[in-house]
Structure formats: structure tokens, C-alpha cells
C-alpha positions in Angstrom: 28.6 -34.1 -28.5 27.1 -34.9 -25.1 28.8 -31.8 -23.7 27.3 -29.6 -26.4 23.8 -31.0 -25.7 24.3 -30.5 -22.0 25.4 -26.9 -22.4 22.4 -26.2 -24.7 20.0 -27.7 -22.2 21.6 -25.7 -19.4 21.3 -22.6 -21.5 17.6 -23.2 -22.2 16.8 -23.8 -18.5 18.7 -20.6 -17.5 16.8 -18.6 -20.2 13.4 -19.7 -19.0 14.2 -19.0 -15.4 15.4 -15.5 -16.3 12.2 -14.9 -18.2 10.0 -16.0 -15.3 12.1 -13.9 -12.8 11.8 -10.8 -15.1 8.0 -10.4 -14.4 7.0 -6.9 -13.5 6.0 -6.5 -9.8 2.8 -4.8 -10.8 1.8 -7.8 -12.8 2.4 -10.1 -9.9 -0.9 -9.3 -8.0 -3.1 -9.0 -11.1 -5.1 -12.1 -12.2 -3.5 -13.9 -15.0 -5.4 -13.5 -18.3 -4.3 -16.9 -19.6 -6.7 -19.7 -19.1 -9.3 -17.7 -17.2 -10.9 -15.7 -20.0 -12.7 -13.6 -17.3 -12.5 -9.8 -17.6 -15.0 -8.7 -14.9 -13.1 -9.3 -11.7 -14.6 -8.0 -8.4 -12.4 -7.5 -5.4 -13.2 -7.3 -1.7 -11.5 -5.1 0.9 -8.1 -5.9 2.1 -8.4 -7.8 5.4 -5.3 -7.7 7.7 -4.0 -11.1 8.9 -3.4 -9.7 12.4 -5.0 -6.8 14.2 -6.5 -3.9 12.3 -3.6 -3.0 10.0 -0.6 -4.5 8.2 -0.2 -7.3 5.7 -3.3 -9.3 4.7 -5.3 -10.7 1.8 -8.1 -9.6 -0.5 -10.3 -12.0 -2.4 -11.3 -11.5 -6.0 -14.0 -13.3 -7.8 -15.1 -13.6 -11.4 -17.8 -16.0 -12.6 -17.0 -19.2 -10.7 -13.4 -18.4 -10.0 -11.9 -16.9 -6.9 -8.3 -15.7 -6.2 -6.6 -14.6 -3.1 -4.1 -11.7 -3.4 -1.7 -10.2 -0.9 -2.4 -6.6 0.2 -1.6 -4.1 2.9 -3.7 -1.9 5.2 -1.8 1.2 6.3 -1.1 1.4 10.0 -1.5 5.2 10.2 -4.3 7.7 9.8 -5.0 6.4 6.3 -6.5 3.1 7.7 -9.7 5.0 8.4 -10.6 5.1 4.7 -8.3 2.3 3.4 -5.4 2.0 1.1 -7.6 1.4 -2.0 -9.0 5.0 -2.0 -6.6 7.6 -3.2 -7.4 11.3 -2.4 -6.0 14.6 -3.5 -5.8 16.8 -0.4 -5.8 20.6 0.0 -3.8 22.6 2.5 -4.2 22.3 6.2 -6.6 24.8 7.7 -6.0 27.1 10.6 -5.9 25.7 14.1 -9.2 25.6 15.9 -8.6 26.7 19.5 -11.7 24.9 20.7 -10.6 21.5 19.6 -6.9 22.1 19.2 -7.1 20.5 15.7 -6.5 21.5 12.2 -8.3 19.9 9.3 -8.2 19.5 5.5 -10.4 18.0 2.9 -9.6 15.5 0.1 -11.5 14.6 -3.1 -11.4 11.2 -4.5 -8.6 10.8 -7.1 -8.7 7.1 -7.8 -10.5 4.0 -6.4 -8.4 0.9 -6.8 -9.9 -2.6 -7.2 -13.4 -1.1 -7.7 -13.4 -0.1 -4.0 -16.4 1.8 -2.6 -14.9 5.2 -1.6 -16.4 8.4 -0.3 -16.2 11.3 -2.9 -14.8 13.7 -0.2 -13.3 13.1 3.2 -12.0 15.4 5.9 -9.0 14.5 8.1 -7.7 16.2 11.1 -4.5 16.4 13.2 -3.4 18.1 16.4 -2.3 21.7 16.1 1.5 22.2 16.3 2.4 22.9 19.9 4.9 25.3 21.3 8.3 24.5 20.2 10.4 23.0 22.9 13.6 24.9 23.7 16.7 22.9 24.3 18.8 23.6 27.3 21.9 24.9 25.5 23.6 26.5 28.5 23.6 23.4 30.7 26.3 20.7 30.4 25.3 17.1 30.2 26.8 14.5 32.4 28.4 11.7 30.6 31.6 10.8 28.7 34.2 13.5 28.6 32.4 15.9 31.0 
């Protein structure tokens, strides 16, 4: 009898742990609706923990409640406008010989966490240089040569 009760208790503990572990990753960073009753959450920008990009935190507030959520600021060209502003970009333009840059424009597709985003942005990158030719005729010094 005790063994059956012990097995039942063990089964229930395992079942509740599996249900807690099965949470969707997208739900992890959202404020929990239970107990708060607040629906008008306002979020700040993602602030990196070290330097100007990488992992960090964003604060959310609603009425008298505040929450701190993990976030990430991209460490590439996207950090200029942030990870919370999603844009749809057109094709890269022709290379400008004066600046040696090519540009393209993007229009705002989605603003996450009620972020303040520009409606249109322009980004640029260096023009592709001359392709480097490999020395195919020369033998390399090393193993087996």
C-alpha cells in the first residue's frame, strides 16, 4: 500500500515538472497574466550589460508593477536602429564611386515592445572590391612538399 502511494506521489511530481518544463520559449519573456491583471505594459529599450551590444535587460512597467526581462542588442550593423525595429529592405543600389558605398532603404515592418522606430531607414555598406586571385601556380611550403 505504501509503495503504491509512493509511486502515485512520484508520478504526480514528475507530471507537474514536465508541465512546467513544457512552456513555450516565446511565453518565457512575456509578463505573466496571472495575478497581475495589467494589460497595458510599457517597455524600455534593451540595455546591454557590457559595452554597446550583446545580452542585457529591458524594463517593463504597468501601473505600479515593474518587470525586468532578458534581451539582446545585435553586435552588427543592426545595433544602429536596435533589435526591436524590424524593417523590410529593398535591393542594394549601385556603387557610388565617390564614397565607395552602396545603400538600400528599409520601411518599418514591425515595432516590438512598442519601440519608437523610424518609418524608413537607409543603410550602407562598402562596395565589393576587386576579387583576389589565388596563386594557383605556386607551391606552398609545408607537409608533403
